[in-house]
Structures are given as C-alpha cells and as structure tokens.
C-alpha angles and dihedrals in degrees: 000000000000112000115218125237089236129021109248098129141035125254088268092053097255121131116262121241111251104186106148124217117247108284092232095054118088108214139181122239109253091215107042103010096237114154113237137172097209109044130181115231129220128163091350093306130104131227134191095227145002090262096060091043091051093051090050091049090048092053092045095053091049094049095249102120091116081083085084091053092067094068139342113274094352097168133100117239115256104226116219128321122327118248111194091195087074089077098038089113088071089073090068110104095218092053091047090053090057093052104036115086097192140358133167100172093265099063137009125205125205137163127215133194109226112188090182094067106113115142149020091276090059091052092048094051095043093050090052097054090117088072092055101048130030111234098039103115099187142329132204132188135217101204098191092053092035089231131147122204113202130188116192139170108248089205091065105031141007139231089253093054091049091053091045090054092050092048092048096053089050103266105102107179121239103240121184114174091193090073102017110160093009123117115262106235117226106259126214110264098235093177090057091051092047091051090051090049093050092047092047094050094048094043093052092049093045089052092051092048089049095055094088089054091049096047095044093049090233097307109099119180092225107051093188089063089055091055091044093052091045092054091045088052090050091052091050091047094056097074089045092053099039100035114018095039095041092099093061092052093045092051093045092049092050089050092051090050087055089049090245130122103219129188093273095056097081091040092052090047092051092050092047094049093047094048094045093049091048093051090050094051094047096047093044094044092237095126147319094277129219101284092130089057092044095051090042090053091054094044097049094041092052092044092047092052092047090053091046091053092048091049091049091051092048090061089050091188093143097056118357099056085076088068091076095040106143101237102143119206129199108224122192111223136163087270092055132253115353131180114233138168119263092241091062093063116113135182111286097026117138111232127193114215120188132202113295091013121125119242103246100200140013106277146165113248112244096179121081096254143353134190112212137181116217095186090113089061106028105018090239110122097191109122115245124210117223124185135201112301096020124121120251116195126226112264096042116134113225113230100175129061127297115307137183123236131189110220111237099180132033105259118260106219091190090056093053090049091046088056090050090052094052120124119293109259088230086066098230100090113228122228099024098129116135123219117270088239095072097077090051096049093045094076097033097104092050091052090046093054089049091053091049090051092051090049090051092051092049095050092043086065099034104037120343091199089069096054095090098047092045097046098042093046091049093050093049106038097053110080128185088187090082090054093054093043091058096076097027097056095035095057092036093059090042089056088056092048091049090049091053087056089050095251105127115195125203092227142337092270089069087070089062090052093048091051090058097046115125102158125056126192120193128198111216111209112069092359109060091017129060114264093205103039129064144128108251132188134166125229119195139047107342114263122242113239090249092050092049092050091048090052088048089053089055093047090049091064092067133066094208109127093236092052093051091049091052093047093052092045094048094046090049090051100041109016130238133299142172115255135173112237121198139160091025115178129174123201108198111234093011115055149270136271136187145146111262111193089333097312117115110227129184124193125182146061124358092251091051097045101038104016091236139089101216124107140088120297121215119233113252094355141106117231127220116182125204131201129189117207090342096310118115110238102179146283136280112222112209118195113209122235111203120215118260112258098028094121091050091048092050091049091051092050093048090049088052091058098253121149109230131208130178122202124190135180090209129083122273097265088111094053098104093046093049091046090057092052099042102031133235096289094061115098114231125198125184136189090035118164121207088261091050091052093053092046089050092055092048091049091052091055094044095048094048116029089190092059115111104193128208115192123198116191142147091260096238110078092014101062093111093049092046090051099051095044122093089243125010125195120192113208112219130194116189096306136091099267093153105167119192090192091065129086094208141013120223126197107236091233089065097048094104090059094066092109090054093046091053093047089051091050090054090052090058094073090050091053091049090050092048093049090046091053090046091053093048091050091049092052092046093050093045093048092047089062095037098054089051089055088241094124123066118226090240093057089045090054090054094046095051098066089036088060091054092048091048091053090050092050092045097051091042092053093041096050092044091050091047089053091053094046092053091044094237108187116257120194112172099196134131092290096056103041111125 
C-alpha cells in the first residue's frame, strides 16, 4: 500500500467524506478524543484532523473498526500532514543493514522502539498491521519495553513503507542510527526524581509551618498567624498536588478509560479527597486541613516506588541474567582454538563454527562454502548456500562442516535470547502458566473501594468527622503491589539462584513446570557420561598417520561428544595436519561423511557405515566404525566414563518419588552398570534413535495423562525429545550446544545436582504461597485499623511502600535460605556475576 503525501483519498483510492460538523458545535474526535470546534465529518463521526479521519477510514476498509470497541477514543492523534520523503533515507542499503536483524530474501525481520505505545488498543492495532499493508507477515509487541517486532516479505513491501505505515497511524518509530541494533540502556528517570524532590521540599516546609498548630492544640494566641501559615501551606501544596502527584492521576485516568480500576485509582482518590477537604477547611476558616498528610502521602508513595524500581533492577532477572547465558564460542587466536563466552566477542574476531552449531553473531564467511539452516530464525527449513565473503546471520544452524566466520557486529545477547524465546514450533507454547496469585489480585482494587465505601457509610452515621481519616487511610494502606510482587520477586530471585548453579532457565515459567515434574528421562551419551573423557582403542588394520589425521579432520567437523573424543585421541596419537573437507554431511544419531583431500570417509554406527547390523560388540564399550572409500577399515571402541555423583543423584531422585527412565543410542553392553547406578525400578532402553526417543516421550505422556516429563539430553540428537517433553534441559560441556528446543541449559558439571534443583523448584511455590498469605494478613491488619479511623493517612502512606519492601526482603531471604537448605550449587565465576 503506497501512502500519499497528502490525504485526499482512502486506502482503497476512494475520496474521503469531508462533511464538517456545525461550526457552533464543540465535538470530540472519534479517533483520539481531542476536543475541537471545527471537526471533519466522515460516516456520521467527527475527527479533529485529516490524519485521524484517514486512520479511521483505513481501519474501516480493512475490517478493523473493532479497534474502537476496546476503549473510547483509543487512538493517538496524527499530527499534521504526512510527508513520505521524511523516511526516504530508509531506502539506502547501508542504513537498512544497520536496522534489519535478519533477511533471507523471503522474509525480513526488524524491531522498532515505539514510545507512543500506552494501552491495550495500541497492542491490538500494532499486532494487526498485516491487515493494513500487504507484505507484512506478522507483528508482535513487547509492551514493557515498548518494542514492536515486524516480519515482512521484501518482495511485497519495503522497510520504508512499513515505517511510513507506523508513522501514519500514530506510532512513528524512534530510529537512531548511532546505536541501531544496540540495546537501549535503562536511563535514570529524572522526572521521577524531580517529583520526589519537589514533594520532599514542600512536605518538609509544610510540616515546619504546621508545628505551631500541633503544639498549640489548635488554639494559637495570634489567629492571623494561623491563617497565614494555612495559606502558605496551601501554596506549598499546589505543586505537590498538580505536579508531583500528577502521575497517579494520569495512571488512574488511563485505567478508567480502559474500564479498569488499577492500583493508582484508590491512591489518586485518597489524594484528591484529602486535598479537596483541606482546601475547603482553609478557605472557609474551619481548620488547617490535612495538607501535611496529603504531601506526605505523595512523597512516601513516590519514594517507595522509586525504591521498588531500584530493587527490581538490582535483581535484573528480566534482562541481565542473559549476560551469563552459557553459549560457548570457539575463537581462533594466534595461540590456537580457545573457548570463550558469547559476550566476549568483538568485531573482527575469528569464530569457528562446527556442524550443528548455531552461529552466535553476524559474520562474514571466511571458508569457501557453508550450508546453513535459518529455520530457527525464519521458520523456513530449506538449506541456504553461502559462499566466501557473504554474510551469515546469528541464529543460523550450520549443516555443513566446520567453517570460520569474521564477526562484523558485536553480538547482541538479548537478540540470541529473544530467538530462544520464540514461539514453540508445536504452536502451543510450553511453560506459559501464570501464577495462581493473578486472579486474586485482579479484583483487589474493586474490593478495596467497596470496603472504603462501607467505612464511609458507617462513619457518616456514627461520627461524620471520622469519614475522611477512615476513607483515606483505607485507600492508601491496602496495597495490591505486595500481592503481585510475591510471585514476581520469588521466581526472579530463584532464576538468579539457578543461574549461580549453572542451570539457565528460558523464563520464570519453567520453574512452575519443574515443580510439577514426576517423570525424568535421561539420555546416556554426553549426558550421564563425560563428553571429554573416555578409554579409546582401535580394532582393525592399523591406520596410516595420514589416514588417522584425515579421520580426525572429519571428526572435527561435528560437535557430537563421540566425535570430539575421537578427534582429540587421534590428534594425540598421530599429530595434526591441514586437510581439505568437502561434501560434509551429518546424520544425527547415525554418523558423518565427507571427502577429505579427495578420499570419501564415513564415520558412525555399523548400520550407517556398512549397511548391516552384524558384527561383534565390545563389552562395556561404544563402537564407532570407519570406512575409507567404501572399504571398512575397523572400529573405534570407546569406553564410557560416567560422571561422578550419578549414583547419588539417582538415589536422591528415587527417594523423592520420581519415575526414572534412561535412553541410549548405544547397544545394551552398559545395562548391568546402569542398573547398579539407577536401581531395578528404572526403565532402560537401548539402540534408540532420535525419532525413537521423541516417540518414547510422547508415549509416556499419552499412556499416563498425569505424567509431567522432564527430559535431559545433550541437545544434539535429543532435540525432538526435548521439544515434546513438559520441560527439556540440554546438558552442555564447553561447546556451543545451544538448543532452541530446550527450556533450560545445564552445565555438565552441575548434572549430578538435578535432584537438588528439582527440590528447590518445588520450594518456590511454597515461598510464593507464604508471601501471598503474609501480604493478605498485612492488608487485613492495616484495613482493620484504617476503617476504625485509628490510622492517620500519613502513617498509612509510609506503611504502604514498607509493605512492598518487606515482601521483597522476605521472598529474597526465603528463596536464598531454601537454596542453601537444598544445597543448590553456587559457582560465582565469570558466567554468574550479576
């Protein structure tokens, strides 16, 4: 859809109606609600300007006028006429490259910061952009960050047209090319601090001017001083009421426009009642009023919220936990290959990416060719060929052999995590349960207003002078914030505790899933066994040094634990060499093949290498066969080394009532050993392919609807099983085994603490329940004093933020103590520093 420079026609090309409202009638804009004397008519409705009328016409012709059913006048005023030349710079390829996160010719992804986003109507309109402009595939919002994520087809529309559409409907993106693609740091809210300062200055002076009234018990010897001090207090109270307290009234008004009584509604009402009553008493000479209480309410409420925000940010569980996300990266330096964290990557670094690894940052391909899968980013699973010098975007899954990339942008950790948090391919989004507290807190404000009304009716009959203290104290002292903070801070601090033990959860809802787990399925290779330690021997005709190094070159292309073990063992036996690798293909669960300096080599299972299942099996060993140019050369026998503490972990899980299962792609030579570690009641399955593992998980859930299944795998061959389980944990060991199918990533050193992690997850719900009960008790006790007029509004204003702080301190202490009691691992290293 091409937007015009002016607005003479509708989106469909038809002339707009221009019937004006009568000049003498003052009307309200149907779109944005602005009052105007000279309105423009269309379809029996009136608008303040051509822009608002055009947006209405645009929504009407695309069948989206139910946008106006969400609230009254939900739109944002379109200021002036739209000039498309304003965004002509977005046609420049270099500028597009700075703004676009991903493009493959079929779809382009971009994020915008929209400071105008303010309500549910905004979200509804922005997430229906596809109905307004052909080519927009879908759009999603992040309300807290005021961000919009748009995916569009570059063959049907352009970045410039998307921005033009947003600007025209009233949501012009904030675009700064100086920091395009970089994270916007949270800035200090100077207005909030100024409001606190104004309230504090006025409150302190009002208190000083009120001292004579306090000390004289209301009977001053010089009456004119009483009037003077009262009027000075009124003058000082005006900036508090009209400036410092403005935020409460704005928030309450927006809530009322949405037909919703939010947390600020009773606070704004209490401030309004106290100020109005005080003005009446001062002007009529009936008394000095309650301006000290009113200014104190505003001051302590603002200070309490500022402290609450600072406390929330100090936990940083919504953003900063991603900073220690365990995505390992192999960096090529002058000293050789080194493992580094993803946050340490900088522009110009050389990164080695192996088969089935995810590309951690946008980079220029240095190797001759690469075959990548962008399904993690775009949903399209068609492999894409990239050649030397071409750009490969972060999030791509490498299908060919190992390649080298030169990083062109500093990595955005939040972007990688945003990819991880994308919708489940199954379409039903795992781990989206909300805390049981939300339904209770939803109606809290309505109940509170009812209690205040009953208190007012009682005191109107008993003692009218007590109506104001009782009502204002009731409205202020009761706080639904503490109810909402119970779950938020509990799970937030638990995320931090899990992270210190090197278990990194996708989001707080995963804790709810872990707390309900009753069935656990383990993969064996790379999960229960060490991925970097094994006893290896070769059976067959001895390998020539060149042949051994060529096999090592093939094994180096894969991140499978067995391949890495073979590579290290072969290089230690026969040294290193430079080999040309081409036509590399990896078949998960079966093996790998490639041409190494012209020789075709296969490495993997017997069925994959020879096409048959016969042959001797070694006792207690895994077997990896190798063929050169179609001729079988022998087999590597790999003896497993189980991780220390596995028997103790299994015993702890069995004692906790969990049902255990172990799946292995190897033969059953390890059965006796596993039976000793996991006990006779554990179910063991061998010769399981990746498809078999997924089918096994699905069968467990189908056979027992009450089963809540946790799957632990190495993240390579177990992606399907991790995806279809209720909670999937990928076990990682020093390599980039970033698995989008998983709900959490666990450092292999912490595997044997799984029983403690699960016990800690179960304790989370108890802490939430305890803090919820504590908050309810606080509100009941506070209200019991307030409705009896035994609590001054000023004291109530102090107690309200104190209640929130007390909940924060309680859940922090409770979750930290629970972590210590359950001996949750804590490793304060570079990865876990907050």
